[in-house]
C-alpha positions in Angstrom: 15.7 -14.6 15.0 12.2 -13.7 16.2 9.2 -14.3 14.0 7.4 -11.3 12.6 4.0 -10.5 14.3 1.1 -10.1 11.8 -0.5 -6.7 12.4 -3.0 -6.4 9.6 -4.2 -8.4 6.6 -7.0 -8.1 4.0 -7.5 -9.0 0.3 -5.0 -6.3 -0.8 -2.1 -6.5 1.6 -0.5 -8.1 4.7 1.5 -6.0 7.2 3.7 -7.5 9.8 6.3 -6.0 12.1 9.1 -6.5 9.6 7.5 -6.8 6.2 4.7 -5.7 3.9 3.1 -7.9 1.3 1.1 -6.4 -1.6 -1.3 -8.7 -3.4 -2.2 -8.2 -7.1 1.0 -6.4 -8.0 0.9 -8.0 -11.5 -2.1 -9.1 -13.6 -0.5 -12.6 -14.1 -2.3 -14.8 -11.5 -2.6 -12.0 -9.1 1.1 -12.2 -8.1 2.1 -10.8 -4.7 5.3 -9.0 -3.7 6.9 -8.8 -0.3 9.0 -5.9 0.9 11.0 -5.6 4.1 9.8 -2.5 6.1 13.5 -1.4 6.2 13.2 -1.0 2.4 10.2 1.2 2.6 11.5 4.8 2.6 8.3 6.8 3.1 4.6 6.5 2.6 1.6 8.8 2.1 -2.1 8.3 2.8 -4.2 9.7 0.0 -8.0 9.9 0.8 -10.4 9.3 -2.1 -11.3 13.0 -2.2 -7.7 13.9 -3.1 -8.1 12.3 -6.6 -9.9 13.9 -9.5 -13.6 13.2 -9.3 -13.1 11.2 -6.1 -12.0 8.1 -8.1 -9.0 6.1 -6.9 -6.6 5.1 -9.7 -7.1 1.8 -11.4 -4.6 -1.0 -11.8 -1.3 0.2 -13.4 0.6 3.5 -13.4 -1.1 6.7 -12.4 -0.2 10.3 -13.3 2.4 10.4 -10.5 4.2 7.3 -11.7 2.9 5.1 -8.9 2.1 1.5 -9.7 -1.3 0.6 -8.3 -2.0 -3.0 -7.4 -5.1 -4.9 -8.7 -8.1 -4.6 -6.5 -11.6 -5.5 -7.7 -13.2 -3.7 -4.7 -11.4 -0.4 -5.2 -14.6 1.4 -6.1 -15.7 1.2 -2.5 -12.4 2.0 -0.8 -12.0 5.2 1.2 -8.3 5.9 0.4 -5.0 4.6 -0.8 -1.6 4.1 0.8 1.3 5.1 -1.5 4.7 3.7 -0.5 8.1 4.7 -1.9 11.0 2.2 -1.6 14.6 3.1 -1.0 15.4 2.2 -4.6 12.8 4.8 -5.8 10.0 2.5 -6.9 6.5 3.6 -5.9 3.5 1.4 -5.2 -0.1 2.2 -4.3 -2.7 -0.1 -2.7 -6.1 0.4 -1.3 -6.6 -1.5 2.0 -10.1 -1.9 3.5 -9.0 0.2 6.5 -6.4 2.7 5.1 -6.2 4.8 8.3 -5.5 1.7 10.4 -2.7 0.7 8.0 -1.3 4.3 8.1 -1.2 4.1 11.9 0.5 0.7 11.9 3.1 1.9 9.4 3.9 4.8 11.6 4.1 2.5 14.6 6.6 0.3 12.7 8.8 3.3 12.1 8.1 4.2 8.5 8.2 7.9 7.7 4.8 9.4 6.7 4.8 12.3 4.2 2.0 14.8 4.5 
C-alpha cells in the first residue's frame, strides 16, 4: 500500500491524498479527527462575505447545523471550507489558505457544491 502524500497542512487541518485531518474538533485538549477522503461526500467553499456581518461562525454548531472546529485565529481568516460526510455529518474549518485547500480537494476528487 502506498503512503499518502501530504498536500497541505496548517494549524487547523492537514490534507493528504487519501485523508483529511481536522484539528480542534472538540474543546477537550484540542482533539483532532481524521477522515478518509472517500468518506467526504461533498464540500463547499464559503467566503467570509457570505456570512452575516462578514463574521465566520465560532466554535460549535452554526445555523446550518455545521460543526465548526476550534480556531483562535478565525477572526483573520478569509473563508471556510464546509465538508459533508457520506453519513450526513457536516464540519466546517477555516484554513489559512482556503482557496488552495478548495483546489486540492477538487484535485483529490471530492465534489464541490457551488
